[in-house]
FIKOLZA-1660 file (N, C-alpha, C; in steps of 0.1 Angstrom, whole numbers, plus 5000, padded with zeros to 4 digits):
% residues 241
   i   px   py   pz ch aa at
   1 2917 9151 1668  A  X  N
   1 2910 9150 1671  A  X CA
   1 2895 9146 1664  A  X  C
   2 2892 9153 1654  A  X  N
   2 2887 9150 1646  A  X CA
   2 2885 9136 1628  A  X  C
   3 2877 9131 1628  A  X  N
   3 2886 9128 1614  A  X CA
   3 2875 9124 1606  A  X  C
   4 2869 9128 1597  A  X  N
   4 2853 9124 1590  A  X CA
   4 2863 9114 1574  A  X  C
   5 2857 9105 1576  A  X  N
   5 2855 9097 1563  A  X CA
   5 2848 9093 1556  A  X  C
   6 2853 9096 1543  A  X  N
   6 2841 9097 1532  A  X CA
   6 2828 9093 1537  A  X  C
   7 2826 9107 1540  A  X  N
   7 2816 9109 1542  A  X CA
   7 2805 9113 1525  A  X  C
   8 2794 9110 1531  A  X  N
   8 2784 9111 1518  A  X CA
   8 2765 9112 1522  A  X  C
   9 2759 9127 1515  A  X  N
   9 2751 9130 1516  A  X CA
   9 2742 9137 1504  A  X  C
  10 2726 9127 1504  A  X  N
  10 2724 9135 1489  A  X CA
  10 2708 9137 1494  A  X  C
  11 2704 9146 1485  A  X  N
  11 2687 9144 1484  A  X CA
  11 2687 9144 1469  A  X  C
  12 2673 9136 1473  A  X  N
  12 2671 9128 1462  A  X CA
  12 2680 9124 1449  A  X  C
  13 2682 9130 1439  A  X  N
  13 2696 9130 1429  A  X CA
  13 2706 9141 1431  A  X  C
  14 2702 9153 1442  A  X  N
  14 2713 9159 1443  A  X CA
  14 2725 9154 1456  A  X  C
  15 2732 9156 1451  A  X  N
  15 2746 9150 1458  A  X CA
  15 2754 9161 1465  A  X  C
  16 2748 9160 1473  A  X  N
  16 2756 9177 1483  A  X CA
  16 2770 9176 1493  A  X  C
  17 2770 9165 1495  A  X  N
  17 2789 9163 1499  A  X CA
  17 2791 9148 1496  A  X  C
  18 2796 9153 1489  A  X  N
  18 2805 9140 1480  A  X CA
  18 2815 9129 1481  A  X  C
  19 2820 9116 1494  A  X  N
  19 2829 9110 1492  A  X CA
  19 2837 9120 1502  A  X  C
  20 2835 9132 1510  A  X  N
  20 2844 9138 1518  A  X CA
  20 2855 9129 1525  A  X  C
  21 2864 9137 1531  A  X  N
  21 2876 9130 1538  A  X CA
  21 2881 9144 1548  A  X  C
  22 2883 9142 1558  A  X  N
  22 2894 9151 1563  A  X CA
  22 2895 9149 1581  A  X  C
  23 2906 9159 1586  A  X  N
  23 2912 9155 1599  A  X CA
  23 2912 9176 1602  A  X  C
  24 2902 9176 1612  A  X  N
  24 2914 9184 1619  A  X CA
  24 2920 9178 1637  A  X  C
  25 2933 9182 1636  A  X  N
  25 2940 9179 1648  A  X CA
  25 2938 9191 1662  A  X  C
  26 2942 9184 1672  A  X  N
  26 2938 9194 1689  A  X CA
  26 2949 9208 1682  A  X  C
  27 2939 9215 1688  A  X  N
  27 2942 9230 1688  A  X CA
  27 2946 9238 1672  A  X  C
  28 2941 9233 1658  A  X  N
  28 2944 9234 1647  A  X CA
  28 2933 9242 1643  A  X  C
  29 2932 9254 1643  A  X  N
  29 2922 9266 1633  A  X CA
  29 2924 9259 1615  A  X  C
  30 2909 9255 1612  A  X  N
  30 2910 9248 1598  A  X CA
  30 2899 9257 1594  A  X  C
  31 2900 9264 1585  A  X  N
  31 2892 9271 1575  A  X CA
  31 2891 9262 1564  A  X  C
  32 2872 9261 1559  A  X  N
  32 2868 9259 1548  A  X CA
  32 2863 9274 1537  A  X  C
  33 2868 9269 1527  A  X  N
  33 2857 9278 1517  A  X CA
  33 2851 9268 1506  A  X  C
  34 2842 9280 1501  A  X  N
  34 2839 9269 1484  A  X CA
  34 2825 9284 1482  A  X  C
  35 2825 9281 1470  A  X  N
  35 2807 9291 1465  A  X CA
  35 2793 9285 1473  A  X  C
  36 2788 9292 1465  A  X  N
  36 2775 9293 1477  A  X CA
  36 2767 9276 1470  A  X  C
  37 2763 9270 1477  A  X  N
  37 2757 9257 1474  A  X CA
  37 2769 9246 1475  A  X  C
  38 2778 9246 1478  A  X  N
  38 2790 9238 1475  A  X CA
  38 2793 9228 1490  A  X  C
  39 2778 9224 1497  A  X  N
  39 2776 9221 1507  A  X CA
  39 2782 9226 1520  A  X  C
  40 2789 9238 1520  A  X  N
  40 2793 9234 1534  A  X CA
  40 2791 9236 1546  A  X  C
  41 2771 9239 1550  A  X  N
  41 2765 9242 1562  A  X CA
  41 2763 9227 1563  A  X  C
  42 2754 9220 1552  A  X  N
  42 2755 9211 1551  A  X CA
  42 2760 9201 1558  A  X  C
  43 2775 9201 1557  A  X  N
  43 2793 9194 1561  A  X CA
  43 2790 9197 1575  A  X  C
  44 2788 9211 1577  A  X  N
  44 2791 9210 1595  A  X CA
  44 2781 9204 1597  A  X  C
  45 2764 9204 1593  A  X  N
  45 2754 9199 1601  A  X CA
  45 2754 9184 1605  A  X  C
  46 2762 9185 1598  A  X  N
  46 2766 9166 1593  A  X CA
  46 2779 9163 1609  A  X  C
  47 2787 9172 1611  A  X  N
  47 2795 9175 1624  A  X CA
  47 2791 9175 1627  A  X  C
  48 2784 9183 1628  A  X  N
  48 2777 9193 1647  A  X CA
  48 2768 9179 1653  A  X  C
  49 2762 9173 1644  A  X  N
  49 2752 9159 1645  A  X CA
  49 2735 9168 1641  A  X  C
  50 2733 9179 1635  A  X  N
  50 2718 9178 1635  A  X CA
  50 2714 9168 1619  A  X  C
  51 2726 9166 1610  A  X  N
  51 2718 9158 1593  A  X CA
  51 2728 9147 1596  A  X  C
  52 2719 9138 1590  A  X  N
  52 2730 9121 1593  A  X CA
  52 2735 9118 1584  A  X  C
  53 2746 9119 1578  A  X  N
  53 2753 9113 1568  A  X CA
  53 2751 9095 1560  A  X  C
  54 2751 9098 1549  A  X  N
  54 2738 9087 1543  A  X CA
  54 2750 9076 1546  A  X  C
  55 2764 9078 1541  A  X  N
  55 2773 9068 1542  A  X CA
  55 2791 9076 1550  A  X  C
  56 2795 9071 1557  A  X  N
  56 2808 9073 1560  A  X CA
  56 2803 9072 1576  A  X  C
  57 2821 9079 1582  A  X  N
  57 2821 9076 1598  A  X CA
  57 2826 9086 1603  A  X  C
  58 2825 9091 1613  A  X  N
  58 2829 9106 1617  A  X CA
  58 2833 9099 1632  A  X  C
  59 2845 9109 1637  A  X  N
  59 2854 9102 1649  A  X CA
  59 2855 9112 1655  A  X  C
  60 2857 9121 1665  A  X  N
  60 2858 9124 1679  A  X CA
  60 2869 9117 1688  A  X  C
  61 2874 9127 1693  A  X  N
  61 2885 9122 1705  A  X CA
  61 2885 9106 1706  A  X  C
  62 2888 9099 1690  A  X  N
  62 2888 9087 1688  A  X CA
  62 2879 9079 1694  A  X  C
  63 2866 9083 1693  A  X  N
  63 2849 9080 1693  A  X CA
  63 2840 9079 1679  A  X  C
  64 2838 9065 1675  A  X  N
  64 2827 9071 1663  A  X CA
  64 2818 9072 1670  A  X  C
  65 2814 9094 1668  A  X  N
  65 2799 9095 1663  A  X CA
  65 2791 9099 1657  A  X  C
  66 2791 9089 1642  A  X  N
  66 2783 9092 1634  A  X CA
  66 2771 9090 1639  A  X  C
  67 2770 9084 1644  A  X  N
  67 2755 9080 1648  A  X CA
  67 2749 9092 1663  A  X  C
  68 2758 9098 1667  A  X  N
  68 2754 9101 1682  A  X CA
  68 2744 9110 1678  A  X  C
  69 2735 9118 1687  A  X  N
  69 2729 9129 1685  A  X CA
  69 2738 9143 1686  A  X  C
  70 2726 9153 1685  A  X  N
  70 2738 9167 1685  A  X CA
  70 2740 9174 1704  A  X  C
  71 2733 9166 1708  A  X  N
  71 2731 9173 1714  A  X CA
  71 2746 9165 1728  A  X  C
  72 2750 9148 1729  A  X  N
  72 2753 9140 1732  A  X CA
  72 2776 9147 1725  A  X  C
  73 2774 9157 1711  A  X  N
  73 2779 9158 1702  A  X CA
  73 2793 9168 1713  A  X  C
  74 2774 9179 1712  A  X  N
  74 2783 9193 1726  A  X CA
  74 2789 9190 1737  A  X  C
  75 2780 9182 1748  A  X  N
  75 2785 9175 1760  A  X CA
  75 2800 9172 1756  A  X  C
  76 2797 9164 1746  A  X  N
  76 2816 9151 1741  A  X CA
  76 2825 9162 1741  A  X  C
  77 2825 9173 1736  A  X  N
  77 2832 9189 1735  A  X CA
  77 2834 9196 1722  A  X  C
  78 2821 9194 1716  A  X  N
  78 2818 9203 1703  A  X CA
  78 2817 9211 1703  A  X  C
  79 2813 9227 1700  A  X  N
  79 2805 9233 1703  A  X CA
  79 2802 9237 1684  A  X  C
  80 2792 9249 1685  A  X  N
  80 2790 9257 1673  A  X CA
  80 2780 9266 1671  A  X  C
  81 2781 9273 1668  A  X  N
  81 2779 9288 1661  A  X CA
  81 2774 9287 1652  A  X  C
  82 2761 9297 1650  A  X  N
  82 2748 9296 1637  A  X CA
  82 2750 9306 1627  A  X  C
  83 2749 9302 1616  A  X  N
  83 2752 9316 1604  A  X CA
  83 2742 9325 1606  A  X  C
  84 2729 9321 1611  A  X  N
  84 2725 9327 1618  A  X CA
  84 2721 9330 1628  A  X  C
  85 2722 9343 1639  A  X  N
  85 2726 9341 1653  A  X CA
  85 2705 9336 1655  A  X  C
  86 2713 9326 1671  A  X  N
  86 2695 9323 1674  A  X CA
  86 2700 9323 1690  A  X  C
  87 2694 9335 1694  A  X  N
  87 2696 9337 1704  A  X CA
  87 2686 9339 1712  A  X  C
  88 2684 9340 1726  A  X  N
  88 2673 9333 1729  A  X CA
  88 2665 9346 1739  A  X  C
  89 2653 9352 1731  A  X  N
  89 2652 9366 1731  A  X CA
  89 2648 9367 1748  A  X  C
  90 2641 9362 1756  A  X  N
  90 2635 9362 1763  A  X CA
  90 2643 9363 1774  A  X  C
  91 2662 9361 1776  A  X  N
  91 2676 9361 1781  A  X CA
  91 2683 9370 1781  A  X  C
  92 2691 9372 1787  A  X  N
  92 2694 9381 1790  A  X CA
  92 2714 9374 1788  A  X  C
  93 2721 9386 1778  A  X  N
  93 2740 9377 1777  A  X CA
  93 2738 9369 1788  A  X  C
  94 2741 9370 1800  A  X  N
  94 2747 9361 1809  A  X CA
  94 2735 9354 1808  A  X  C
  95 2726 9350 1816  A  X  N
  95 2718 9339 1813  A  X CA
  95 2718 9334 1803  A  X  C
  96 2717 9338 1785  A  X  N
  96 2726 9325 1779  A  X CA
  96 2735 9318 1779  A  X  C
  97 2743 9327 1786  A  X  N
  97 2757 9317 1789  A  X CA
  97 2758 9310 1799  A  X  C
  98 2752 9309 1806  A  X  N
  98 2744 9303 1819  A  X CA
  98 2734 9291 1813  A  X  C
  99 2724 9289 1810  A  X  N
  99 2721 9280 1797  A  X CA
  99 2730 9267 1792  A  X  C
 100 2740 9273 1788  A  X  N
 100 2757 9271 1778  A  X CA
 100 2757 9261 1790  A  X  C
 101 2764 9269 1799  A  X  N
 101 2775 9261 1811  A  X CA
 101 2767 9252 1814  A  X  C
 102 2756 9249 1820  A  X  N
 102 2742 9240 1822  A  X CA
 102 2740 9234 1813  A  X  C
 103 2740 9231 1803  A  X  N
 103 2729 9224 1793  A  X CA
 103 2744 9212 1785  A  X  C
 104 2754 9222 1786  A  X  N
 104 2768 9217 1768  A  X CA
 104 2771 9211 1779  A  X  C
 105 2780 9226 1794  A  X  N
 105 2794 9220 1797  A  X CA
 105 2787 9209 1812  A  X  C
 106 2774 9211 1815  A  X  N
 106 2768 9200 1824  A  X CA
 106 2776 9204 1838  A  X  C
 107 2774 9224 1844  A  X  N
 107 2777 9225 1850  A  X CA
 107 2770 9228 1860  A  X  C
 108 2769 9234 1870  A  X  N
 108 2763 9233 1881  A  X CA
 108 2762 9250 1891  A  X  C
 109 2754 9259 1898  A  X  N
 109 2760 9267 1908  A  X CA
 109 2768 9275 1905  A  X  C
 110 2776 9277 1917  A  X  N
 110 2789 9287 1913  A  X CA
 110 2796 9282 1902  A  X  C
 111 2800 9276 1899  A  X  N
 111 2808 9265 1889  A  X CA
 111 2805 9270 1872  A  X  C
 112 2790 9266 1866  A  X  N
 112 2785 9277 1858  A  X CA
 112 2783 9294 1860  A  X  C
 113 2781 9295 1870  A  X  N
 113 2782 9307 1867  A  X CA
 113 2792 9312 1864  A  X  C
 114 2809 9309 1875  A  X  N
 114 2817 9318 1870  A  X CA
 114 2824 9312 1857  A  X  C
 115 2820 9301 1853  A  X  N
 115 2821 9293 1834  A  X CA
 115 2821 9303 1828  A  X  C
 116 2801 9305 1828  A  X  N
 116 2791 9313 1820  A  X CA
 116 2800 9331 1817  A  X  C
 117 2803 9330 1827  A  X  N
 117 2812 9350 1829  A  X CA
 117 2824 9349 1824  A  X  C
 118 2833 9337 1830  A  X  N
 118 2840 9338 1817  A  X CA
 118 2839 9339 1800  A  X  C
 119 2834 9333 1802  A  X  N
 119 2829 9333 1783  A  X CA
 119 2826 9342 1774  A  X  C
 120 2815 9351 1791  A  X  N
 120 2811 9365 1781  A  X CA
 120 2822 9375 1784  A  X  C
 121 2831 9373 1788  A  X  N
 121 2845 9382 1791  A  X CA
 121 2851 9378 1782  A  X  C
 122 2857 9368 1776  A  X  N
 122 2862 9363 1764  A  X CA
 122 2858 9372 1750  A  X  C
 123 2846 9368 1750  A  X  N
 123 2841 9377 1742  A  X CA
 123 2843 9391 1737  A  X  C
 124 2843 9396 1749  A  X  N
 124 2843 9414 1748  A  X CA
 124 2824 9413 1751  A  X  C
 125 2820 9408 1759  A  X  N
 125 2809 9414 1764  A  X CA
 125 2806 9416 1772  A  X  C
 126 2813 9417 1783  A  X  N
 126 2812 9418 1797  A  X CA
 126 2803 9436 1799  A  X  C
 127 2800 9445 1789  A  X  N
 127 2799 9458 1792  A  X CA
 127 2785 9452 1786  A  X  C
 128 2776 9443 1786  A  X  N
 128 2764 9434 1777  A  X CA
 128 2754 9433 1787  A  X  C
 129 2766 9424 1797  A  X  N
 129 2761 9416 1804  A  X CA
 129 2747 9410 1807  A  X  C
 130 2743 9424 1812  A  X  N
 130 2730 9418 1818  A  X CA
 130 2717 9428 1804  A  X  C
 131 2723 9430 1793  A  X  N
 131 2717 9433 1781  A  X CA
 131 2710 9423 1776  A  X  C
 132 2695 9424 1777  A  X  N
 132 2684 9413 1774  A  X CA
 132 2692 9408 1754  A  X  C
 133 2687 9399 1748  A  X  N
 133 2696 9397 1738  A  X CA
 133 2695 9402 1727  A  X  C
 134 2673 9407 1728  A  X  N
 134 2668 9416 1715  A  X CA
 134 2675 9423 1713  A  X  C
 135 2684 9436 1719  A  X  N
 135 2691 9447 1722  A  X CA
 135 2701 9442 1717  A  X  C
 136 2705 9438 1715  A  X  N
 136 2718 9436 1706  A  X CA
 136 2721 9440 1693  A  X  C
 137 2734 9444 1691  A  X  N
 137 2739 9444 1679  A  X CA
 137 2739 9434 1667  A  X  C
 138 2742 9432 1654  A  X  N
 138 2743 9424 1646  A  X CA
 138 2753 9421 1658  A  X  C
 139 2771 9428 1658  A  X  N
 139 2779 9421 1656  A  X CA
 139 2780 9412 1669  A  X  C
 140 2776 9421 1679  A  X  N
 140 2772 9414 1696  A  X CA
 140 2761 9405 1690  A  X  C
 141 2756 9400 1688  A  X  N
 141 2750 9389 1681  A  X CA
 141 2757 9374 1684  A  X  C
 142 2768 9382 1672  A  X  N
 142 2778 9373 1666  A  X CA
 142 2791 9365 1676  A  X  C
 143 2789 9374 1682  A  X  N
 143 2799 9375 1699  A  X CA
 143 2789 9367 1705  A  X  C
 144 2777 9371 1710  A  X  N
 144 2770 9359 1719  A  X CA
 144 2768 9345 1716  A  X  C
 145 2764 9340 1700  A  X  N
 145 2768 9331 1693  A  X CA
 145 2783 9322 1702  A  X  C
 146 2793 9331 1695  A  X  N
 146 2804 9320 1703  A  X CA
 146 2804 9323 1717  A  X  C
 147 2797 9333 1725  A  X  N
 147 2798 9329 1739  A  X CA
 147 2790 9318 1744  A  X  C
 148 2783 9317 1735  A  X  N
 148 2773 9303 1746  A  X CA
 148 2781 9291 1739  A  X  C
 149 2790 9290 1730  A  X  N
 149 2791 9280 1725  A  X CA
 149 2806 9274 1735  A  X  C
 150 2815 9289 1736  A  X  N
 150 2827 9290 1746  A  X CA
 150 2820 9285 1760  A  X  C
 151 2807 9291 1763  A  X  N
 151 2802 9287 1778  A  X CA
 151 2798 9265 1777  A  X  C
 152 2799 9257 1764  A  X  N
 152 2798 9244 1764  A  X CA
 152 2803 9245 1767  A  X  C
 153 2819 9245 1774  A  X  N
 153 2832 9245 1771  A  X CA
 153 2840 9226 1760  A  X  C
 154 2839 9240 1745  A  X  N
 154 2846 9228 1736  A  X CA
 154 2861 9225 1738  A  X  C
 155 2861 9213 1732  A  X  N
 155 2872 9217 1726  A  X CA
 155 2877 9214 1708  A  X  C
 156 2872 9219 1703  A  X  N
 156 2863 9219 1694  A  X CA
 156 2853 9231 1688  A  X  C
 157 2857 9241 1688  A  X  N
 157 2851 9249 1682  A  X CA
 157 2838 9249 1666  A  X  C
 158 2831 9247 1663  A  X  N
 158 2830 9247 1648  A  X CA
 158 2824 9265 1650  A  X  C
 159 2820 9270 1637  A  X  N
 159 2818 9285 1630  A  X CA
 159 2816 9283 1622  A  X  C
 160 2803 9289 1615  A  X  N
 160 2793 9288 1607  A  X CA
 160 2793 9305 1597  A  X  C
 161 2800 9310 1590  A  X  N
 161 2798 9321 1585  A  X CA
 161 2804 9332 1596  A  X  C
 162 2802 9328 1606  A  X  N
 162 2804 9341 1620  A  X CA
 162 2804 9359 1614  A  X  C
 163 2817 9359 1604  A  X  N
 163 2822 9370 1598  A  X CA
 163 2813 9379 1587  A  X  C
 164 2795 9365 1584  A  X  N
 164 2789 9372 1576  A  X CA
 164 2779 9388 1584  A  X  C
 165 2777 9398 1567  A  X  N
 165 2773 9405 1577  A  X CA
 165 2783 9417 1576  A  X  C
 166 2796 9412 1586  A  X  N
 166 2802 9426 1594  A  X CA
 166 2810 9433 1590  A  X  C
 167 2812 9448 1594  A  X  N
 167 2819 9452 1582  A  X CA
 167 2834 9455 1587  A  X  C
 168 2845 9455 1580  A  X  N
 168 2860 9451 1578  A  X CA
 168 2864 9456 1590  A  X  C
 169 2860 9465 1595  A  X  N
 169 2859 9466 1612  A  X CA
 169 2860 9457 1623  A  X  C
 170 2846 9453 1622  A  X  N
 170 2837 9444 1632  A  X CA
 170 2845 9428 1628  A  X  C
 171 2855 9429 1614  A  X  N
 171 2859 9412 1613  A  X CA
 171 2868 9415 1619  A  X  C
 172 2878 9422 1618  A  X  N
 172 2896 9420 1623  A  X CA
 172 2884 9421 1643  A  X  C
 173 2880 9428 1646  A  X  N
 173 2876 9428 1658  A  X CA
 173 2872 9411 1662  A  X  C
 174 2863 9403 1652  A  X  N
 174 2861 9389 1660  A  X CA
 174 2871 9386 1659  A  X  C
 175 2879 9389 1651  A  X  N
 175 2893 9377 1650  A  X CA
 175 2908 9379 1665  A  X  C
 176 2903 9389 1661  A  X  N
 176 2911 9392 1677  A  X CA
 176 2900 9384 1689  A  X  C
 177 2888 9386 1690  A  X  N
 177 2884 9373 1698  A  X CA
 177 2889 9357 1694  A  X  C
 178 2891 9356 1687  A  X  N
 178 2891 9334 1680  A  X CA
 178 2909 9338 1685  A  X  C
 179 2914 9352 1684  A  X  N
 179 2933 9347 1688  A  X CA
 179 2932 9339 1700  A  X  C
 180 2926 9347 1707  A  X  N
 180 2922 9346 1723  A  X CA
 180 2916 9336 1727  A  X  C
 181 2911 9330 1711  A  X  N
 181 2903 9305 1715  A  X CA
 181 2914 9303 1712  A  X  C
 182 2922 9304 1703  A  X  N
 182 2929 9301 1692  A  X CA
 182 2939 9297 1710  A  X  C
 183 2947 9308 1720  A  X  N
 183 2957 9308 1724  A  X CA
 183 2949 9300 1740  A  X  C
 184 2934 9295 1738  A  X  N
 184 2936 9288 1749  A  X CA
 184 2936 9268 1742  A  X  C
 185 2946 9269 1736  A  X  N
 185 2944 9250 1724  A  X CA
 185 2932 9247 1722  A  X  C
 186 2921 9256 1721  A  X  N
 186 2910 9246 1714  A  X CA
 186 2913 9248 1702  A  X  C
 187 2909 9236 1690  A  X  N
 187 2906 9242 1679  A  X CA
 187 2892 9243 1673  A  X  C
 188 2897 9246 1659  A  X  N
 188 2891 9253 1654  A  X CA
 188 2882 9252 1640  A  X  C
 189 2875 9249 1636  A  X  N
 189 2869 9247 1616  A  X CA
 189 2856 9260 1621  A  X  C
 190 2866 9262 1609  A  X  N
 190 2852 9273 1603  A  X CA
 190 2857 9280 1589  A  X  C
 191 2843 9277 1583  A  X  N
 191 2834 9280 1569  A  X CA
 191 2833 9295 1568  A  X  C
 192 2837 9301 1557  A  X  N
 192 2841 9316 1553  A  X CA
 192 2835 9318 1539  A  X  C
 193 2832 9328 1541  A  X  N
 193 2831 9341 1531  A  X CA
 193 2837 9342 1528  A  X  C
 194 2846 9351 1539  A  X  N
 194 2847 9365 1541  A  X CA
 194 2869 9356 1538  A  X  C
 195 2869 9354 1523  A  X  N
 195 2883 9342 1527  A  X CA
 195 2893 9355 1532  A  X  C
 196 2896 9363 1533  A  X  N
 196 2907 9371 1533  A  X CA
 196 2912 9365 1553  A  X  C
 197 2895 9366 1556  A  X  N
 197 2899 9366 1574  A  X CA
 197 2904 9351 1567  A  X  C
 198 2902 9337 1564  A  X  N
 198 2906 9331 1568  A  X CA
 198 2922 9328 1567  A  X  C
 199 2923 9340 1556  A  X  N
 199 2936 9337 1550  A  X CA
 199 2951 9342 1562  A  X  C
 200 2937 9352 1570  A  X  N
 200 2949 9359 1582  A  X CA
 200 2951 9349 1589  A  X  C
 201 2942 9337 1589  A  X  N
 201 2941 9332 1604  A  X CA
 201 2941 9317 1604  A  X  C
 202 2941 9310 1595  A  X  N
 202 2935 9294 1591  A  X CA
 202 2955 9289 1594  A  X  C
 203 2954 9277 1601  A  X  N
 203 2966 9269 1593  A  X CA
 203 2965 9264 1586  A  X  C
 204 2955 9262 1579  A  X  N
 204 2953 9258 1572  A  X CA
 204 2939 9253 1564  A  X  C
 205 2940 9254 1547  A  X  N
 205 2924 9258 1540  A  X CA
 205 2921 9245 1531  A  X  C
 206 2905 9243 1532  A  X  N
 206 2900 9233 1531  A  X CA
 206 2894 9240 1513  A  X  C
 207 2893 9231 1501  A  X  N
 207 2878 9239 1494  A  X CA
 207 2873 9231 1487  A  X  C
 208 2857 9230 1494  A  X  N
 208 2851 9226 1482  A  X CA
 208 2842 9225 1473  A  X  C
 209 2837 9222 1468  A  X  N
 209 2830 9226 1452  A  X CA
 209 2822 9215 1453  A  X  C
 210 2803 9215 1447  A  X  N
 210 2800 9203 1448  A  X CA
 210 2795 9190 1460  A  X  C
 211 2799 9193 1474  A  X  N
 211 2806 9186 1478  A  X CA
 211 2815 9182 1475  A  X  C
 212 2823 9178 1474  A  X  N
 212 2838 9171 1470  A  X CA
 212 2850 9185 1476  A  X  C
 213 2859 9180 1482  A  X  N
 213 2871 9183 1482  A  X CA
 213 2881 9185 1475  A  X  C
 214 2888 9201 1470  A  X  N
 214 2894 9195 1459  A  X CA
 214 2906 9203 1465  A  X  C
 215 2910 9208 1470  A  X  N
 215 2921 9214 1475  A  X CA
 215 2921 9217 1490  A  X  C
 216 2935 9213 1498  A  X  N
 216 2936 9210 1514  A  X CA
 216 2951 9211 1519  A  X  C
 217 2956 9221 1520  A  X  N
 217 2965 9228 1520  A  X CA
 217 2970 9241 1526  A  X  C
 218 2985 9245 1531  A  X  N
 218 2982 9261 1539  A  X CA
 218 2980 9269 1523  A  X  C
 219 2973 9282 1535  A  X  N
 219 2965 9294 1527  A  X CA
 219 2967 9294 1513  A  X  C
 220 2985 9303 1518  A  X  N
 220 2988 9302 1504  A  X CA
 220 2988 9296 1493  A  X  C
 221 2992 9280 1491  A  X  N
 221 2996 9272 1483  A  X CA
 221 2980 9268 1479  A  X  C
 222 2970 9275 1489  A  X  N
 222 2954 9270 1478  A  X CA
 222 2954 9276 1477  A  X  C
 223 2951 9294 1477  A  X  N
 223 2947 9303 1468  A  X CA
 223 2957 9303 1455  A  X  C
 224 2970 9300 1455  A  X  N
 224 2971 9301 1441  A  X CA
 224 2971 9287 1431  A  X  C
 225 2963 9279 1433  A  X  N
 225 2958 9265 1424  A  X CA
 225 2950 9276 1413  A  X  C
 226 2948 9272 1402  A  X  N
 226 2947 9276 1391  A  X CA
 226 2927 9270 1391  A  X  C
 227 2925 9257 1399  A  X  N
 227 2911 9256 1401  A  X CA
 227 2904 9265 1412  A  X  C
 228 2910 9272 1422  A  X  N
 228 2906 9278 1431  A  X CA
 228 2899 9291 1424  A  X  C
 229 2910 9298 1418  A  X  N
 229 2902 9311 1415  A  X CA
 229 2894 9306 1399  A  X  C
 230 2890 9292 1394  A  X  N
 230 2891 9293 1382  A  X CA
 230 2869 9292 1392  A  X  C
 231 2868 9285 1404  A  X  N
 231 2853 9287 1411  A  X CA
 231 2852 9297 1418  A  X  C
 232 2862 9309 1415  A  X  N
 232 2858 9320 1425  A  X CA
 232 2863 9327 1415  A  X  C
 233 2856 9328 1403  A  X  N
 233 2853 9334 1390  A  X CA
 233 2869 9346 1385  A  X  C
 234 2874 9344 1386  A  X  N
 234 2889 9346 1381  A  X CA
 234 2894 9357 1395  A  X  C
 235 2892 9349 1410  A  X  N
 235 2896 9359 1417  A  X CA
 235 2912 9360 1416  A  X  C
 236 2917 9371 1425  A  X  N
 236 2932 9375 1421  A  X CA
 236 2935 9368 1437  A  X  C
 237 2946 9365 1432  A  X  N
 237 2951 9362 1450  A  X CA
 237 2956 9366 1457  A  X  C
 238 2962 9381 1443  A  X  N
 238 2968 9391 1453  A  X CA
 238 2950 9404 1465  A  X  C
 239 2944 9397 1458  A  X  N
 239 2934 9403 1469  A  X CA
 239 2931 9402 1479  A  X  C
 240 2930 9389 1481  A  X  N
 240 2926 9376 1496  A  X CA
 240 2941 9370 1502  A  X  C
 241 2955 9374 1495  A  X  N
 241 2963 9370 1502  A  X CA
 241 2969 9378 1514  A  X  C
% end
């Protein structure tokens, strides 16, 4: 579904993404971890089209999208959330989902309304359907990020630290929502600092450091690697298994 081949990105002498190659298959859930400054968000923005790579190529659904703009990638089936929620404060939850269905999924009229409603229902925000986005709690703003991404009708969902700032109970609620999304056959690429959330949910885990991929395997294998322990300053694998 998604293939990155030898992607590089630098800012001056600082190399943020270093010859990185990865693949996401249809329906797969892939997690990405790494310390602060590892290049995770830059990688996401490169995949989503907000940042152009210096070299390498990106293919999505067998098409070269290396030079495609972010809106074209969204219409093609790539939805993303942002690390810091970006709600439309002048709109309600439903109106926000409707905008996403209009401009991301290209729907109009009743079709857009139905699609937006289904996205709100999927993320557990029905009770907040007509609530102004500015009045939402952090958990509900995270859910709204998911709602808007889902309303674009994605085949691949990019999640950028969507668990950040949430309690363990709220993270568990989030994973329940993501499980429902997974069951729809939507592939998920998830960057997260909450390692135990990823290891309990993803099919495969990638570790990047200084923009380079250092591990790519199932979560148990990756979290047992000495170099991963070193990156996380002696983190005990039993704490994240």
